[in-house]
N, C-alpha and C positions, 0 to 999 in steps of 0.2 A: 504495498499500498505502500503510496504516494506523501507527501506531503498538501498534496491538494485535494489528493481525494480524500483523505484525514481532515480535511478542515470541511469540504464539502458533509462529510458521515456527518461530522461533529455539529454540524450548524443547525444540519437539517434535525439530527434526534434533539437536541435542544431546544429546537423551538419546535417542537411538539411538544416537549415534555409541558418546556413554560406557557405553549394555548392549551392544551389538556389541562394545567391548572386551573385553570380560568374558568373550563365550566361549571363549577359551583355556585360561579357568582353571581350576583344580579345586575340590572342594569344600574342603577345604583352605582354601584361599586368600579361595576364597567366604566361608565361614565365623570365616576369621582376625578377633579383636577389636581394637582401635585403641581408641583417645579420642572419634570424633568418631562422628555422624551418629547412628545406634541402633549402632553397635559394631561392624558387621561390610557387606562389600560387598551381600550378599545381605540383610537385611536392610532396609537403605538404601533399595536396590531397591526390594523391594515393597512399603515404609512409602510408598512414592512413590508407587506405582496406589493403593493404596488408600485416604492420602489424597485423590487425584486422583476418583476413583471416588466414595466419602464426598464432597464437599465439590459434586460433579457433583448430584451422586443430592438433593441440598438444592435447589439452586440451579432442580432442573424437579418440586420438590418431590414425590417420588418413592422409593420405598423406596433402596437401597446395594446395588450389583449382592454378589453375593458375594464376601466379601475373597477375595484372593487367600492363600495362605495360605506362613508365615515362609520353609518348606526350596521354594519354589519354584524350577525350574528356571532359567537366564535366557532359553532358547527359552520361555517360558510364561509368563518376566516381561516378553518383550520383546513376545510377544503380543497380552499381560493389558494391558501400556502405550499399545499403539494403538489398541487400543479403548477403553478408559477416554478415551483427550488426543481423540480421534474426540469420542465424549459429551462432553466437555466444549467441543470447540473447537466444536457445534452450539447449546448453550445461553452458552453468550459470546456468540455470533452473534447469539442471541436475546433474549439482557435490554438488549446494544448497539444493536438496532432499536427497545426498545421507549424509545427514548432520557431521558430525567433521570426522568422517573416512573419504570420501569421500574428503572432505575438508582441513583434513593435508595430502593426500596420499603424496604421492610425482611421478615424471618424470623424466626425465634426458632432458633437450632441446639440443639443434643444437649446444650448445660451450662444452657441457659435464656435466653442471651446474645442480643437482639436483636442479628442483624449485618443489613446491606445484601446486595441483587446487587449490584452494581455493585464494592463494598467484596472480594464474595466470587473475582469473578472474577480480582480483582487477586491474593486471597489466594493462587488454585490459581499463577497466573502466576509470582509471590514465590517460593513457598515450589518452584516446580518446579526456576527457576534457582537455589535454595539447595541442593537435593537435586542437582544437575548437579553445579556445586564440590565438594559431600563426595565422591560417585561417584566425579569426577576428583580427588583427595586419596587415597583407597582404593589404584586403579586406580595413582596413583602411587607409593604406597605398598609396592605387593604388585610392583610391576619391572616394570610395567609402559611400554615407553617413546614417545618420540616421542609423547607425547600436543598435542595442540590446546587451549589456553589454557578456548573455551568463552564467547567472547565473539560476539556482533552482527554486530562487522564482520569476525570472521574464518569466521563463519557464511556470510555475502553473498556474499564471496568462492568458500567452497568447494561454495556452492550453487548458483551459477552467475547471481547474480543480478547483480552490477557488471558482468559480462557482455549479462546479458540486457537491462539500463537505460544501454548503449553506454559505460561507464566505458572511459577510453582509459588504457593501463600503457604506461607507459616502454620504449623499443623497446626492443631484448634482455630484456627482465625475464623471467624464468621463474617461468612462475605453476607451483606446487605439486601446487595442486590441482588441474591440469588432465592430472597424468600419469597 
């Protein structure tokens, strides 16, 4: 697994984790304003999807999909995230497969500024991690307990990758992710 695949897997896994953690929240909680992100959990979650969709469309040279509305439900946001991230992963893999020539090639963004395809792939990955941090902070402020941090090492354990790769845990070690 290369570093980009690791970043893509981590981003997808934890985004869905932090989106699913909001399922029990009320509309009042989802729309409560704070001093982070897009001011509310819901707007930040929707913004995450819309950024991925817009940037992926630029990578593909295609028109963006219809924007997810700001008042989207969490189940709709989760589904839209999955679709957007599937599309993004495909575009990212195409650009990576194109080597340096494709990664260093440029296009003009919606502000009229040239951007590289490789930089845009990394932009989406890093923006996703930033939004994960904000979603986690919203959840914590809304009283959701026992949240994971959202880091790559945590993902490797909870997704079963360490086991898959033959990692040996100390005798008697209780794996909280195995229950």
